[in-house]
All heavy atoms as TSV, in Angstrom:
chain	resi	resn	atom	element	x	y	z
A	1	MET	N	N	8.472	-9.923	10.697
A	1	MET	CA	C	7.550	-9.736	11.786
A	1	MET	C	C	7.663	-8.335	12.321
A	1	MET	O	O	8.736	-7.796	12.500
A	1	MET	CB	C	7.838	-10.764	12.859
A	1	MET	CG	C	6.867	-10.834	13.992
A	1	MET	SD	S	5.193	-11.109	13.413
A	1	MET	CE	C	4.809	-12.706	13.857
A	2	SER	N	N	6.544	-7.730	12.502
A	2	SER	CA	C	6.535	-6.338	12.945
A	2	SER	C	C	6.678	-6.259	14.436
A	2	SER	O	O	6.323	-7.161	15.172
A	2	SER	CB	C	5.163	-5.714	12.538
A	2	SER	OG	O	5.178	-4.372	12.943
A	3	LEU	N	N	7.295	-5.166	14.884
A	3	LEU	CA	C	7.466	-4.946	16.317
A	3	LEU	C	C	6.288	-4.262	16.947
A	3	LEU	O	O	6.250	-4.077	18.145
A	3	LEU	CB	C	8.725	-4.104	16.525
A	3	LEU	CG	C	10.023	-4.717	16.007
A	3	LEU	CD1	C	11.173	-3.729	16.212
A	3	LEU	CD2	C	10.274	-5.989	16.794
A	4	LEU	N	N	5.267	-3.875	16.170
A	4	LEU	CA	C	4.096	-3.197	16.702
A	4	LEU	C	C	3.232	-4.229	17.385
A	4	LEU	O	O	3.055	-5.357	16.917
A	4	LEU	CB	C	3.372	-2.501	15.573
A	4	LEU	CG	C	4.054	-1.387	14.923
A	4	LEU	CD1	C	3.244	-0.912	13.716
A	4	LEU	CD2	C	4.404	-0.245	15.811
A	5	PRO	N	N	2.569	-3.868	18.515
A	5	PRO	CA	C	1.665	-4.824	19.220
A	5	PRO	C	C	0.361	-4.907	18.475
A	5	PRO	O	O	0.021	-4.170	17.615
A	5	PRO	CB	C	1.526	-4.165	20.549
A	5	PRO	CG	C	1.647	-2.742	20.306
A	5	PRO	CD	C	2.664	-2.608	19.232
A	6	VAL	N	N	-0.378	-5.972	18.851
A	6	VAL	CA	C	-1.735	-6.211	18.292
A	6	VAL	C	C	-2.592	-5.062	18.893
A	6	VAL	O	O	-2.605	-4.730	20.054
A	6	VAL	CB	C	-2.271	-7.534	18.714
A	6	VAL	CG1	C	-3.713	-7.686	18.302
A	6	VAL	CG2	C	-1.450	-8.655	18.124
A	7	MET	N	N	-3.353	-4.397	17.974
A	7	MET	CA	C	-4.223	-3.246	18.360
A	7	MET	C	C	-5.632	-3.778	18.571
A	7	MET	O	O	-6.158	-4.517	17.778
A	7	MET	CB	C	-4.211	-2.187	17.339
A	7	MET	CG	C	-2.892	-1.574	17.062
A	7	MET	SD	S	-2.336	-0.539	18.446
A	7	MET	CE	C	-3.502	0.755	18.363
A	8	VAL	N	N	-6.252	-3.355	19.658
A	8	VAL	CA	C	-7.632	-3.777	19.940
A	8	VAL	C	C	-8.494	-2.468	19.830
A	8	VAL	O	O	-8.281	-1.556	20.590
A	8	VAL	CB	C	-7.812	-4.414	21.303
A	8	VAL	CG1	C	-9.294	-4.721	21.599
A	8	VAL	CG2	C	-6.952	-5.662	21.428
A	9	ILE	N	N	-9.414	-2.473	18.855
A	9	ILE	CA	C	-10.265	-1.327	18.699
A	9	ILE	C	C	-11.699	-1.745	18.698
A	9	ILE	O	O	-12.113	-2.605	17.887
A	9	ILE	CB	C	-9.963	-0.605	17.335
A	9	ILE	CG1	C	-8.488	-0.182	17.260
A	9	ILE	CG2	C	-10.874	0.500	17.062
A	9	ILE	CD1	C	-8.077	0.321	15.922
A	10	PHE	N	N	-12.462	-1.282	19.672
A	10	PHE	CA	C	-13.878	-1.658	19.835
A	10	PHE	C	C	-14.060	-3.145	19.980
A	10	PHE	O	O	-15.021	-3.699	19.444
A	10	PHE	CB	C	-14.780	-1.092	18.715
A	10	PHE	CG	C	-14.770	0.415	18.604
A	10	PHE	CD1	C	-14.246	1.011	17.497
A	10	PHE	CD2	C	-15.257	1.192	19.583
A	10	PHE	CE1	C	-14.250	2.425	17.342
A	10	PHE	CE2	C	-15.261	2.566	19.526
A	10	PHE	CZ	C	-14.775	3.163	18.379
A	11	GLY	N	N	-13.170	-3.775	20.619
A	11	GLY	CA	C	-13.200	-5.220	20.846
A	11	GLY	C	C	-12.729	-6.093	19.746
A	11	GLY	O	O	-12.747	-7.270	19.825
A	12	LEU	N	N	-12.301	-5.486	18.667
A	12	LEU	CA	C	-11.761	-6.228	17.521
A	12	LEU	C	C	-10.260	-6.107	17.561
A	12	LEU	O	O	-9.697	-4.974	17.690
A	12	LEU	CB	C	-12.275	-5.696	16.197
A	12	LEU	CG	C	-13.785	-5.752	16.000
A	12	LEU	CD1	C	-14.168	-4.970	14.767
A	12	LEU	CD2	C	-14.212	-7.152	15.874
A	13	SER	N	N	-9.548	-7.203	17.431
A	13	SER	CA	C	-8.105	-7.159	17.447
A	13	SER	C	C	-7.574	-7.185	16.025
A	13	SER	O	O	-8.033	-7.959	15.186
A	13	SER	CB	C	-7.511	-8.304	18.264
A	13	SER	OG	O	-7.741	-9.520	17.621
A	14	PHE	N	N	-6.634	-6.331	15.728
A	14	PHE	CA	C	-6.074	-6.174	14.393
A	14	PHE	C	C	-4.592	-6.409	14.473
A	14	PHE	O	O	-3.878	-5.851	15.343
A	14	PHE	CB	C	-6.267	-4.734	13.904
A	14	PHE	CG	C	-7.758	-4.376	13.651
A	14	PHE	CD1	C	-8.386	-3.629	14.562
A	14	PHE	CD2	C	-8.344	-4.816	12.491
A	14	PHE	CE1	C	-9.742	-3.283	14.359
A	14	PHE	CE2	C	-9.675	-4.448	12.299
A	14	PHE	CZ	C	-10.376	-3.703	13.228
A	15	PRO	N	N	-4.063	-7.232	13.588
A	15	PRO	CA	C	-2.604	-7.459	13.543
A	15	PRO	C	C	-1.894	-6.228	13.002
A	15	PRO	O	O	-2.488	-5.399	12.342
A	15	PRO	CB	C	-2.442	-8.677	12.619
A	15	PRO	CG	C	-3.639	-8.615	11.741
A	15	PRO	CD	C	-4.741	-8.018	12.575
A	16	PRO	N	N	-0.643	-6.092	13.349
A	16	PRO	CA	C	0.115	-4.917	12.890
A	16	PRO	C	C	0.157	-4.794	11.397
A	16	PRO	O	O	0.152	-3.622	10.884
A	16	PRO	CB	C	1.529	-5.108	13.458
A	16	PRO	CG	C	1.383	-6.136	14.526
A	16	PRO	CD	C	0.176	-6.892	14.202
A	17	VAL	N	N	0.114	-5.859	10.629
A	17	VAL	CA	C	0.227	-5.752	9.213
A	17	VAL	C	C	-1.041	-5.138	8.609
A	17	VAL	O	O	-0.967	-4.564	7.537
A	17	VAL	CB	C	0.448	-7.153	8.566
A	17	VAL	CG1	C	-0.821	-8.051	8.669
A	17	VAL	CG2	C	0.929	-7.029	7.168
A	18	PHE	N	N	-2.116	-5.161	9.365
A	18	PHE	CA	C	-3.402	-4.558	8.850
A	18	PHE	C	C	-3.201	-3.047	8.659
A	18	PHE	O	O	-3.583	-2.433	7.657
A	18	PHE	CB	C	-4.517	-4.792	9.834
A	18	PHE	CG	C	-5.839	-4.185	9.506
A	18	PHE	CD1	C	-6.599	-4.661	8.407
A	18	PHE	CD2	C	-6.270	-3.027	10.150
A	18	PHE	CE1	C	-7.784	-4.068	8.072
A	18	PHE	CE2	C	-7.455	-2.508	9.785
A	18	PHE	CZ	C	-8.220	-2.948	8.799
A	19	PHE	N	N	-2.475	-2.373	9.606
A	19	PHE	CA	C	-2.281	-0.936	9.492
A	19	PHE	C	C	-1.249	-0.612	8.402
A	19	PHE	O	O	-1.309	0.420	7.748
A	19	PHE	CB	C	-1.842	-0.357	10.843
A	19	PHE	CG	C	-2.933	-0.613	11.887
A	19	PHE	CD1	C	-2.835	-1.564	12.868
A	19	PHE	CD2	C	-4.105	0.157	11.787
A	19	PHE	CE1	C	-3.812	-1.726	13.790
A	19	PHE	CE2	C	-5.076	-0.090	12.698
A	19	PHE	CZ	C	-4.954	-0.991	13.714
A	20	GLU	N	N	-0.304	-1.532	8.149
A	20	GLU	CA	C	0.636	-1.359	7.081
A	20	GLU	C	C	-0.085	-1.424	5.725
A	20	GLU	O	O	0.192	-0.688	4.788
A	20	GLU	CB	C	1.787	-2.385	7.139
A	20	GLU	CG	C	2.611	-2.166	8.413
A	20	GLU	CD	C	3.565	-3.323	8.593
A	20	GLU	OE1	O	3.662	-4.265	7.771
A	20	GLU	OE2	O	4.274	-3.355	9.657
A	21	ILE	N	N	-0.990	-2.358	5.634
A	21	ILE	CA	C	-1.825	-2.472	4.400
A	21	ILE	C	C	-2.637	-1.266	4.123
A	21	ILE	O	O	-2.666	-0.761	3.000
A	21	ILE	CB	C	-2.716	-3.807	4.453
A	21	ILE	CG1	C	-1.916	-5.042	4.393
A	21	ILE	CG2	C	-3.801	-3.753	3.448
A	21	ILE	CD1	C	-2.660	-6.218	4.697
A	22	LEU	N	N	-3.272	-0.726	5.163
A	22	LEU	CA	C	-4.072	0.491	5.030
A	22	LEU	C	C	-3.177	1.694	4.590
A	22	LEU	O	O	-3.582	2.467	3.804
A	22	LEU	CB	C	-4.839	0.834	6.309
A	22	LEU	CG	C	-5.961	-0.081	6.650
A	22	LEU	CD1	C	-6.630	0.355	7.957
A	22	LEU	CD2	C	-7.019	-0.085	5.556
A	23	LEU	N	N	-2.049	1.811	5.245
A	23	LEU	CA	C	-1.136	2.888	4.874
A	23	LEU	C	C	-0.674	2.747	3.442
A	23	LEU	O	O	-0.627	3.728	2.711
A	23	LEU	CB	C	0.042	2.981	5.819
A	23	LEU	CG	C	1.026	4.025	5.640
A	23	LEU	CD1	C	0.397	5.437	5.776
A	23	LEU	CD2	C	2.188	3.910	6.634
A	24	ALA	N	N	-0.306	1.579	3.000
A	24	ALA	CA	C	0.130	1.315	1.671
A	24	ALA	C	C	-1.041	1.637	0.701
A	24	ALA	O	O	-0.772	2.166	-0.400
A	24	ALA	CB	C	0.584	-0.107	1.470
A	25	LEU	N	N	-2.250	1.320	1.068
A	25	LEU	CA	C	-3.397	1.656	0.150
A	25	LEU	C	C	-3.627	3.135	-0.002
A	25	LEU	O	O	-3.843	3.652	-1.073
A	25	LEU	CB	C	-4.673	0.951	0.790
A	25	LEU	CG	C	-5.872	0.852	-0.047
A	25	LEU	CD1	C	-5.527	0.030	-1.335
A	25	LEU	CD2	C	-6.987	0.215	0.685
A	26	VAL	N	N	-3.498	3.874	1.122
A	26	VAL	CA	C	-3.618	5.324	1.009
A	26	VAL	C	C	-2.491	5.939	0.133
A	26	VAL	O	O	-2.780	6.758	-0.739
A	26	VAL	CB	C	-3.589	5.961	2.422
A	26	VAL	CG1	C	-3.428	7.438	2.408
A	26	VAL	CG2	C	-4.808	5.570	3.205
A	27	VAL	N	N	-1.263	5.508	0.346
A	27	VAL	CA	C	-0.154	5.998	-0.444
A	27	VAL	C	C	-0.383	5.634	-1.914
A	27	VAL	O	O	-0.077	6.399	-2.823
A	27	VAL	CB	C	1.171	5.511	0.084
A	27	VAL	CG1	C	2.321	5.857	-0.863
A	27	VAL	CG2	C	1.419	6.048	1.454
A	28	PHE	N	N	-0.851	4.383	-2.203
A	28	PHE	CA	C	-1.139	3.957	-3.496
A	28	PHE	C	C	-2.141	4.829	-4.217
A	28	PHE	O	O	-1.986	5.186	-5.340
A	28	PHE	CB	C	-1.610	2.481	-3.525
A	28	PHE	CG	C	-2.110	2.016	-4.807
A	28	PHE	CD1	C	-1.305	1.770	-5.862
A	28	PHE	CD2	C	-3.477	1.762	-4.987
A	28	PHE	CE1	C	-1.795	1.392	-7.094
A	28	PHE	CE2	C	-4.018	1.363	-6.180
A	28	PHE	CZ	C	-3.175	1.131	-7.254
A	29	PHE	N	N	-3.328	5.088	-3.544
A	29	PHE	CA	C	-4.292	5.905	-4.201
A	29	PHE	C	C	-3.798	7.318	-4.438
A	29	PHE	O	O	-4.125	7.954	-5.488
A	29	PHE	CB	C	-5.551	5.999	-3.310
A	29	PHE	CG	C	-6.475	4.744	-3.449
A	29	PHE	CD1	C	-6.853	4.068	-2.343
A	29	PHE	CD2	C	-6.760	4.188	-4.680
A	29	PHE	CE1	C	-7.622	2.940	-2.425
A	29	PHE	CE2	C	-7.541	3.098	-4.824
A	29	PHE	CZ	C	-7.994	2.461	-3.686
A	30	LEU	N	N	-3.013	7.895	-3.550
A	30	LEU	CA	C	-2.457	9.216	-3.778
A	30	LEU	C	C	-1.499	9.205	-4.977
A	30	LEU	O	O	-1.492	10.105	-5.831
A	30	LEU	CB	C	-1.740	9.740	-2.523
A	30	LEU	CG	C	-2.609	10.070	-1.326
A	30	LEU	CD1	C	-1.800	10.424	-0.159
A	30	LEU	CD2	C	-3.558	11.157	-1.719
A	31	LEU	N	N	-0.627	8.181	-5.050
A	31	LEU	CA	C	0.365	8.098	-6.134
A	31	LEU	C	C	-0.327	7.865	-7.455
A	31	LEU	O	O	0.010	8.376	-8.455
A	31	LEU	CB	C	1.360	7.028	-5.818
A	31	LEU	CG	C	2.572	6.887	-6.676
A	31	LEU	CD1	C	3.354	8.169	-6.644
A	31	LEU	CD2	C	3.442	5.723	-6.305
A	32	ARG	N	N	-1.400	6.989	-7.448
A	32	ARG	CA	C	-2.105	6.741	-8.661
A	32	ARG	C	C	-2.796	8.002	-9.183
A	32	ARG	O	O	-2.840	8.214	-10.385
A	32	ARG	CB	C	-3.122	5.620	-8.462
A	32	ARG	CG	C	-3.668	5.063	-9.761
A	32	ARG	CD	C	-4.576	3.955	-9.569
A	32	ARG	NE	N	-5.823	4.507	-8.956
A	32	ARG	CZ	C	-6.896	3.752	-8.834
A	32	ARG	NH1	N	-6.931	2.547	-9.155
A	32	ARG	NH2	N	-8.022	4.337	-8.385
A	33	ARG	N	N	-3.308	8.781	-8.256
A	33	ARG	CA	C	-4.020	10.058	-8.625
A	33	ARG	C	C	-3.017	11.035	-9.208
A	33	ARG	O	O	-3.358	11.835	-10.091
A	33	ARG	CB	C	-4.688	10.616	-7.383
A	33	ARG	CG	C	-5.639	11.718	-7.669
A	33	ARG	CD	C	-6.533	11.877	-6.502
A	33	ARG	NE	N	-7.441	12.950	-6.722
A	33	ARG	CZ	C	-8.696	12.810	-7.039
A	33	ARG	NH1	N	-9.187	11.598	-7.213
A	33	ARG	NH2	N	-9.494	13.855	-7.204
A	34	VAL	N	N	-1.803	10.956	-8.808
A	34	VAL	CA	C	-0.726	11.841	-9.376
A	34	VAL	C	C	-0.249	11.310	-10.727
A	34	VAL	O	O	-0.049	12.112	-11.629
A	34	VAL	CB	C	0.441	11.940	-8.387
A	34	VAL	CG1	C	1.691	12.579	-9.060
A	34	VAL	CG2	C	0.032	12.756	-7.150
A	35	LEU	N	N	-0.141	10.001	-10.852
A	35	LEU	CA	C	0.351	9.395	-12.140
A	35	LEU	C	C	-0.594	9.457	-13.264
A	35	LEU	O	O	-0.211	9.529	-14.415
A	35	LEU	CB	C	0.855	8.005	-11.846
A	35	LEU	CG	C	2.054	7.713	-11.071
A	35	LEU	CD1	C	2.343	6.263	-10.858
A	35	LEU	CD2	C	3.238	8.468	-11.681
A	36	GLN	N	N	-1.922	9.375	-12.991
A	36	GLN	CA	C	-2.857	9.365	-14.123
A	36	GLN	C	C	-2.838	10.586	-15.028
A	36	GLN	O	O	-2.776	10.433	-16.228
A	36	GLN	CB	C	-4.304	9.177	-13.557
A	36	GLN	CG	C	-4.536	7.726	-13.282
A	36	GLN	CD	C	-5.948	7.457	-12.751
A	36	GLN	OE1	O	-6.601	8.405	-12.270
A	36	GLN	NE2	N	-6.405	6.233	-12.765
A	37	PRO	N	N	-2.827	11.851	-14.477
A	37	PRO	CA	C	-2.712	12.970	-15.413
A	37	PRO	C	C	-1.425	13.116	-16.175
A	37	PRO	O	O	-1.326	13.805	-17.204
A	37	PRO	CB	C	-2.917	14.161	-14.478
A	37	PRO	CG	C	-3.415	13.655	-13.195
A	37	PRO	CD	C	-2.978	12.265	-13.119
A	38	THR	N	N	-0.320	12.479	-15.715
A	38	THR	CA	C	0.953	12.583	-16.338
A	38	THR	C	C	1.046	11.834	-17.686
A	38	THR	O	O	1.919	11.993	-18.419
A	38	THR	CB	C	2.069	12.133	-15.459
A	38	THR	OG1	O	1.891	10.753	-15.087
A	38	THR	CG2	C	2.166	12.979	-14.164
A	39	GLY	N	N	0.082	10.866	-17.861
A	39	GLY	CA	C	0.140	10.037	-19.100
A	39	GLY	C	C	0.977	8.855	-19.024
A	39	GLY	O	O	1.283	8.265	-20.061
A	40	ILE	N	N	1.428	8.486	-17.860
A	40	ILE	CA	C	2.304	7.280	-17.732
A	40	ILE	C	C	1.560	6.042	-18.085
A	40	ILE	O	O	2.144	5.106	-18.595
A	40	ILE	CB	C	2.927	7.244	-16.328
A	40	ILE	CG1	C	4.367	7.268	-16.502
A	40	ILE	CG2	C	2.471	6.106	-15.591
A	40	ILE	CD1	C	5.258	7.422	-15.391
A	41	TYR	N	N	0.269	6.048	-17.894
A	41	TYR	CA	C	-0.523	4.828	-18.199
A	41	TYR	C	C	-0.702	4.583	-19.722
A	41	TYR	O	O	-1.022	3.533	-20.085
A	41	TYR	CB	C	-1.956	4.885	-17.547
A	41	TYR	CG	C	-1.851	4.645	-16.021
A	41	TYR	CD1	C	-1.800	5.660	-15.155
A	41	TYR	CD2	C	-1.893	3.334	-15.629
A	41	TYR	CE1	C	-1.786	5.327	-13.785
A	41	TYR	CE2	C	-1.881	3.042	-14.281
A	41	TYR	CZ	C	-1.806	4.036	-13.371
A	41	TYR	OH	O	-1.764	3.816	-12.004
A	42	ASP	N	N	-0.335	5.561	-20.510
A	42	ASP	CA	C	-0.263	5.323	-21.989
A	42	ASP	C	C	0.894	4.464	-22.410
A	42	ASP	O	O	0.808	3.819	-23.470
A	42	ASP	CB	C	-0.171	6.690	-22.694
A	42	ASP	CG	C	-1.402	7.523	-22.464
A	42	ASP	OD1	O	-2.489	6.999	-22.182
A	42	ASP	OD2	O	-1.241	8.837	-22.586
A	43	PHE	N	N	1.969	4.483	-21.599
A	43	PHE	CA	C	3.127	3.631	-21.958
A	43	PHE	C	C	3.147	2.290	-21.231
A	43	PHE	O	O	3.991	1.503	-21.427
A	43	PHE	CB	C	4.389	4.367	-21.492
A	43	PHE	CG	C	4.542	5.691	-22.245
A	43	PHE	CD1	C	4.265	6.871	-21.551
A	43	PHE	CD2	C	4.898	5.751	-23.600
A	43	PHE	CE1	C	4.469	8.072	-22.193
A	43	PHE	CE2	C	4.981	6.928	-24.229
A	43	PHE	CZ	C	4.753	8.139	-23.573
A	44	VAL	N	N	2.107	2.049	-20.384
A	44	VAL	CA	C	2.045	0.792	-19.632
A	44	VAL	C	C	1.238	-0.223	-20.445
A	44	VAL	O	O	0.198	0.050	-20.981
A	44	VAL	CB	C	1.352	1.034	-18.262
A	44	VAL	CG1	C	1.115	-0.257	-17.518
A	44	VAL	CG2	C	2.206	1.987	-17.435
A	45	TRP	N	N	1.770	-1.489	-20.534
A	45	TRP	CA	C	1.107	-2.506	-21.282
A	45	TRP	C	C	-0.199	-2.940	-20.705
A	45	TRP	O	O	-1.221	-3.020	-21.399
A	45	TRP	CB	C	2.021	-3.698	-21.433
A	45	TRP	CG	C	1.448	-4.884	-22.068
A	45	TRP	CD1	C	0.995	-4.981	-23.330
A	45	TRP	CD2	C	1.107	-6.132	-21.423
A	45	TRP	NE1	N	0.463	-6.216	-23.571
A	45	TRP	CE2	C	0.487	-6.887	-22.416
A	45	TRP	CE3	C	1.230	-6.642	-20.163
A	45	TRP	CZ2	C	0.030	-8.210	-22.141
A	45	TRP	CZ3	C	0.788	-7.870	-19.879
A	45	TRP	CH2	C	0.204	-8.667	-20.884
A	46	HIS	N	N	-0.241	-3.123	-19.389
A	46	HIS	CA	C	-1.461	-3.624	-18.747
A	46	HIS	C	C	-1.646	-2.821	-17.429
A	46	HIS	O	O	-0.926	-3.081	-16.411
A	46	HIS	CB	C	-1.335	-5.068	-18.462
A	46	HIS	CG	C	-2.600	-5.775	-18.205
A	46	HIS	ND1	N	-3.351	-5.533	-17.064
A	46	HIS	CD2	C	-3.319	-6.672	-18.910
A	46	HIS	CE1	C	-4.455	-6.291	-17.101
A	46	HIS	NE2	N	-4.454	-6.971	-18.242
A	47	PRO	N	N	-2.490	-1.769	-17.441
A	47	PRO	CA	C	-2.616	-0.915	-16.223
A	47	PRO	C	C	-2.930	-1.641	-14.963
A	47	PRO	O	O	-2.459	-1.274	-13.835
A	47	PRO	CB	C	-3.728	0.083	-16.575
A	47	PRO	CG	C	-3.691	0.060	-18.099
A	47	PRO	CD	C	-3.316	-1.331	-18.551
A	48	ALA	N	N	-3.709	-2.704	-15.016
A	48	ALA	CA	C	-4.074	-3.441	-13.792
A	48	ALA	C	C	-2.878	-4.099	-13.203
A	48	ALA	O	O	-2.707	-4.139	-11.969
A	48	ALA	CB	C	-5.224	-4.433	-14.069
A	49	LEU	N	N	-2.076	-4.710	-14.044
A	49	LEU	CA	C	-0.819	-5.335	-13.528
A	49	LEU	C	C	0.153	-4.342	-13.016
A	49	LEU	O	O	0.812	-4.539	-11.988
A	49	LEU	CB	C	-0.180	-6.155	-14.670
A	49	LEU	CG	C	-0.886	-7.433	-15.100
A	49	LEU	CD1	C	-0.121	-8.013	-16.279
A	49	LEU	CD2	C	-0.964	-8.418	-13.963
A	50	PHE	N	N	0.191	-3.141	-13.675
A	50	PHE	CA	C	1.068	-2.094	-13.169
A	50	PHE	C	C	0.619	-1.636	-11.823
A	50	PHE	O	O	1.432	-1.404	-10.953
A	50	PHE	CB	C	1.070	-0.929	-14.151
A	50	PHE	CG	C	1.852	0.268	-13.769
A	50	PHE	CD1	C	3.209	0.213	-13.858
A	50	PHE	CD2	C	1.242	1.369	-13.232
A	50	PHE	CE1	C	4.001	1.279	-13.489
A	50	PHE	CE2	C	2.014	2.496	-12.871
A	50	PHE	CZ	C	3.341	2.457	-12.942
A	51	ASN	N	N	-0.702	-1.451	-11.632
A	51	ASN	CA	C	-1.252	-1.004	-10.352
A	51	ASN	C	C	-0.973	-2.046	-9.257
A	51	ASN	O	O	-0.612	-1.679	-8.136
A	51	ASN	CB	C	-2.761	-0.747	-10.491
A	51	ASN	CG	C	-3.048	0.513	-11.152
A	51	ASN	OD1	O	-2.202	1.426	-11.261
A	51	ASN	ND2	N	-4.254	0.631	-11.675
A	52	THR	N	N	-1.122	-3.313	-9.627
A	52	THR	CA	C	-0.859	-4.409	-8.616
A	52	THR	C	C	0.609	-4.404	-8.226
A	52	THR	O	O	0.932	-4.473	-7.045
A	52	THR	CB	C	-1.236	-5.736	-9.221
A	52	THR	OG1	O	-2.609	-5.711	-9.609
A	52	THR	CG2	C	-0.995	-6.859	-8.221
A	53	ALA	N	N	1.487	-4.273	-9.195
A	53	ALA	CA	C	2.911	-4.198	-8.909
A	53	ALA	C	C	3.295	-2.999	-8.086
A	53	ALA	O	O	4.127	-3.100	-7.150
A	53	ALA	CB	C	3.740	-4.269	-10.209
A	54	LEU	N	N	2.719	-1.878	-8.441
A	54	LEU	CA	C	2.963	-0.642	-7.679
A	54	LEU	C	C	2.510	-0.771	-6.232
A	54	LEU	O	O	3.244	-0.410	-5.313
A	54	LEU	CB	C	2.204	0.541	-8.315
A	54	LEU	CG	C	2.405	1.914	-7.702
A	54	LEU	CD1	C	3.867	2.320	-7.786
A	54	LEU	CD2	C	1.453	2.926	-8.400
A	55	TYR	N	N	1.316	-1.366	-6.014
A	55	TYR	CA	C	0.828	-1.544	-4.632
A	55	TYR	C	C	1.708	-2.524	-3.873
A	55	TYR	O	O	2.103	-2.273	-2.712
A	55	TYR	CB	C	-0.600	-2.055	-4.615
A	55	TYR	CG	C	-1.044	-2.324	-3.230
A	55	TYR	CD1	C	-1.394	-1.280	-2.387
A	55	TYR	CD2	C	-1.125	-3.632	-2.759
A	55	TYR	CE1	C	-1.804	-1.548	-1.077
A	55	TYR	CE2	C	-1.511	-3.884	-1.442
A	55	TYR	CZ	C	-1.846	-2.832	-0.616
A	55	TYR	OH	O	-2.240	-3.080	0.670
A	56	CYS	N	N	2.195	-3.589	-4.507
A	56	CYS	CA	C	3.051	-4.561	-3.852
A	56	CYS	C	C	4.334	-3.917	-3.429
A	56	CYS	O	O	4.895	-4.150	-2.355
A	56	CYS	CB	C	3.328	-5.744	-4.743
A	56	CYS	SG	S	1.868	-6.834	-4.913
A	57	CYS	N	N	4.951	-3.128	-4.333
A	57	CYS	CA	C	6.207	-2.441	-4.022
A	57	CYS	C	C	6.003	-1.423	-2.894
A	57	CYS	O	O	6.875	-1.315	-1.994
A	57	CYS	CB	C	6.710	-1.707	-5.240
A	57	CYS	SG	S	7.310	-2.828	-6.566
A	58	LEU	N	N	4.911	-0.691	-2.889
A	58	LEU	CA	C	4.629	0.215	-1.792
A	58	LEU	C	C	4.473	-0.526	-0.465
A	58	LEU	O	O	5.008	-0.096	0.593
A	58	LEU	CB	C	3.441	1.089	-2.101
A	58	LEU	CG	C	3.580	2.108	-3.189
A	58	LEU	CD1	C	2.219	2.799	-3.495
A	58	LEU	CD2	C	4.559	3.182	-2.680
A	59	PHE	N	N	3.730	-1.595	-0.519
A	59	PHE	CA	C	3.515	-2.378	0.731
A	59	PHE	C	C	4.829	-2.891	1.232
A	59	PHE	O	O	5.084	-2.866	2.482
A	59	PHE	CB	C	2.566	-3.518	0.484
A	59	PHE	CG	C	2.399	-4.429	1.666
A	59	PHE	CD1	C	1.761	-3.927	2.807
A	59	PHE	CD2	C	2.821	-5.688	1.610
A	59	PHE	CE1	C	1.656	-4.775	3.917
A	59	PHE	CE2	C	2.696	-6.511	2.736
A	59	PHE	CZ	C	2.104	-6.065	3.913
A	60	TYR	N	N	5.733	-3.371	0.361
A	60	TYR	CA	C	6.981	-3.876	0.799
A	60	TYR	C	C	7.855	-2.763	1.447
A	60	TYR	O	O	8.436	-2.969	2.459
A	60	TYR	CB	C	7.767	-4.510	-0.440
A	60	TYR	CG	C	9.148	-4.929	-0.093
A	60	TYR	CD1	C	9.394	-6.035	0.706
A	60	TYR	CD2	C	10.236	-4.104	-0.517
A	60	TYR	CE1	C	10.685	-6.403	1.023
A	60	TYR	CE2	C	11.498	-4.492	-0.189
A	60	TYR	CZ	C	11.748	-5.605	0.561
A	60	TYR	OH	O	13.029	-5.972	0.904
A	61	LEU	N	N	7.860	-1.586	0.808
A	61	LEU	CA	C	8.613	-0.506	1.365
A	61	LEU	C	C	8.151	-0.042	2.689
A	61	LEU	O	O	8.897	0.256	3.603
A	61	LEU	CB	C	8.665	0.620	0.361
A	61	LEU	CG	C	9.441	0.453	-0.929
A	61	LEU	CD1	C	9.252	1.590	-1.856
A	61	LEU	CD2	C	10.911	0.274	-0.582
A	62	ILE	N	N	6.805	0.021	2.827
A	62	ILE	CA	C	6.246	0.452	4.094
A	62	ILE	C	C	6.470	-0.577	5.150
A	62	ILE	O	O	6.773	-0.286	6.309
A	62	ILE	CB	C	4.761	0.769	3.885
A	62	ILE	CG1	C	4.619	2.104	3.139
A	62	ILE	CG2	C	4.014	0.918	5.269
A	62	ILE	CD1	C	3.217	2.478	2.700
A	63	SER	N	N	6.351	-1.879	4.840
A	63	SER	CA	C	6.528	-2.920	5.822
A	63	SER	C	C	7.993	-2.994	6.271
A	63	SER	O	O	8.331	-3.290	7.401
A	63	SER	CB	C	6.059	-4.303	5.321
A	63	SER	OG	O	6.805	-4.654	4.196
A	64	CYS	N	N	8.923	-2.643	5.373
A	64	CYS	CA	C	10.383	-2.591	5.679
A	64	CYS	C	C	10.660	-1.448	6.723
A	64	CYS	O	O	11.541	-1.546	7.518
A	64	CYS	CB	C	11.238	-2.442	4.446
A	64	CYS	SG	S	11.394	-3.941	3.575
A	65	MET	N	N	9.929	-0.368	6.620
A	65	MET	CA	C	10.100	0.749	7.515
A	65	MET	C	C	9.679	0.413	8.965
A	65	MET	O	O	10.212	0.966	9.920
A	65	MET	CB	C	9.308	1.931	7.083
A	65	MET	CG	C	9.839	2.615	5.781
A	65	MET	SD	S	9.054	4.181	5.344
A	65	MET	CE	C	7.479	4.127	6.065
A	66	PHE	N	N	8.721	-0.502	9.137
A	66	PHE	CA	C	8.206	-0.803	10.431
A	66	PHE	C	C	8.842	-1.989	11.087
A	66	PHE	O	O	8.583	-2.364	12.238
A	66	PHE	CB	C	6.679	-1.038	10.380
A	66	PHE	CG	C	5.883	0.168	10.212
A	66	PHE	CD1	C	5.237	0.426	9.075
A	66	PHE	CD2	C	5.823	1.081	11.250
A	66	PHE	CE1	C	4.454	1.576	8.887
A	66	PHE	CE2	C	5.082	2.254	11.089
A	66	PHE	CZ	C	4.412	2.505	9.903
A	67	VAL	N	N	9.810	-2.613	10.388
A	67	VAL	CA	C	10.496	-3.824	10.993
A	67	VAL	C	C	11.789	-3.397	11.645
A	67	VAL	O	O	12.433	-2.448	11.320
A	67	VAL	CB	C	10.784	-4.851	9.936
A	67	VAL	CG1	C	11.692	-5.918	10.444
A	67	VAL	CG2	C	9.513	-5.412	9.438
């Protein structure tokens, strides 16, 4: 459970995990943009599964930082 309060923006309330998801998504897109030219995806069996696992790991690390 996050220690951040519920944020209300323009009358919409967002749980703290929403901002962690967005931050993980931004970091994921930046990391994927760096990894594609390096050719790492040539060694990956299934790029979509790799991307999903990468996003899940990033989300876990970011959520651990906010707890």
